[in-house]
C-alpha positions in Angstrom: 22.8 8.2 0.8 19.8 7.8 -1.7 16.4 6.4 -1.1 16.7 4.5 2.1 14.3 2.5 4.3 14.8 3.2 8.0 12.1 0.6 8.8 9.8 3.2 10.4 7.1 3.3 7.8 3.7 3.3 9.5 2.4 0.6 7.2 5.3 -1.8 6.9 8.1 -0.6 9.2 9.1 -3.2 11.8 10.6 -0.5 14.0 7.4 1.6 14.3 5.7 0.3 17.4 2.5 2.1 16.4 2.5 0.8 12.9 0.9 -2.1 11.1 4.1 -4.0 10.4 2.8 -5.4 7.1 4.7 -8.2 5.3 4.6 -8.8 1.6 5.0 -11.7 -0.7 5.0 -11.9 -4.5 3.4 -14.5 -6.7 2.8 -14.5 -10.5 3.6 -10.8 -10.9 1.3 -9.7 -8.0 2.1 -8.4 -4.5 0.1 -9.6 -1.5 -0.3 -8.7 2.2 -2.9 -9.5 4.7 -4.1 -7.8 7.9 -6.9 -8.1 10.5 -7.5 -4.6 11.9 -7.8 -4.3 15.7 -10.5 -2.1 17.3 -8.2 1.0 17.5 -8.7 1.3 13.7 -12.5 1.3 13.7 -14.8 3.9 12.2 -18.4 2.9 13.1 -18.7 0.3 16.0 -17.1 -2.9 14.9 -16.3 -1.7 11.4 -12.8 -0.9 10.0 -12.3 2.8 9.1 -12.2 3.1 5.3 -9.1 5.3 5.5 -7.2 2.3 6.9 -8.3 0.1 4.0 -7.1 2.9 1.7 -3.8 3.1 3.5 -3.0 -0.6 3.0 -4.2 -0.4 -0.6 -1.8 2.5 -1.1 1.1 0.5 0.5 0.6 -2.7 -1.5 0.3 -0.8 -4.8 3.4 1.4 -4.3 5.5 -1.4 -3.1 5.0 -3.6 -6.2 6.8 -1.3 -8.7 9.5 -0.5 -6.2 10.2 -4.2 -5.8 9.8 -5.1 -9.5 11.9 -2.3 -11.0 14.2 -1.6 -8.0 13.5 2.1 -8.4 11.9 4.5 -5.9 8.3 5.4 -6.5 5.7 7.5 -4.7 1.9 7.7 -5.0 0.9 10.4 -7.4 -2.8 9.6 -7.5 -4.9 7.1 -5.4 -8.5 6.3 -6.2 -10.2 3.9 -3.8 -13.7 2.5 -4.2 -15.0 1.0 -1.0 -17.6 -1.7 -1.9 -18.5 -3.3 1.5 -17.5 -2.7 5.1 -14.9 -4.9 6.7 -15.3 -6.0 10.3 -12.8 -5.4 13.1 -10.7 -8.6 13.4 -11.6 -9.9 10.0 -8.6 -11.0 7.9 -8.4 -8.9 4.7 -6.1 -10.0 1.8 -4.7 -7.1 -0.2 -3.2 -7.6 -3.7 -1.7 -5.4 -6.5 -0.7 -5.8 -10.1 0.9 -3.5 -12.7 -1.5 -2.4 -15.4 0.8 -0.2 -17.6 3.9 2.0 -17.6 4.2 5.3 -19.5 7.4 7.3 -19.0 7.7 8.1 -15.3 4.2 6.9 -14.3 3.3 3.3 -13.5 -0.4 2.5 -13.3 -1.1 -0.1 -10.6 -4.4 -1.8 -9.6 -5.2 -3.2 -6.2 -7.9 -4.8 -4.3 -8.9 -5.8 -0.8 -10.8 -9.1 -0.4 -12.1 -11.3 2.4 -10.8 -14.8 2.9 -13.8 -16.1 0.8 -12.6 -14.0 -2.2 -15.3 -11.3 -1.9 -13.8 -8.0 -3.0 -14.6 -5.2 -0.5 -12.4 -2.4 -2.0 -10.5 -1.6 -5.2 -7.8 0.9 -6.0 -6.4 2.5 -9.1 -3.0 4.1 -8.4 -0.5 6.1 -10.4 3.0 5.7 -9.1 5.6 8.3 -10.0 9.2 7.3 -10.4 11.5 9.4 -8.2 15.0 10.1 -9.2 17.6 9.7 -6.5 19.0 13.2 -7.0 15.5 14.5 -6.2 15.5 12.7 -2.9 19.0 13.9 -2.1 17.9 17.5 -2.8 14.9 17.2 -0.5 17.0 15.8 2.3 19.6 18.5 2.1 17.0 21.2 2.6 15.9 19.7 5.9 
């Protein structure tokens, strides 16, 4: 069976009616997605909850090595720095790029920017390569 995508991921799954349904595109070794958060994802009135920005940064960074290396990865560590609030309905462009790879860890950087290029959040992520037999062992226990 292996590492499979049942298209129900909250961030990118097209079968999850409550999810964000993110779409990605690659260019020059980077991965991109964009999203305008509706009001249901607000923190303070009219402002996107910082956890939602973090969620999409996590998604865009973990998807890049999976796509580039065709190997399953999970987030081992996620550090997000929120620099400026994003407004509800404002289009945010998320991007990621690989910084380095050491054994089973891949360091990925990401950022969230407004359409004018202003960076509103950054992320430093360590992705851990998962062996298919580890996934199978977890599934067999449940």
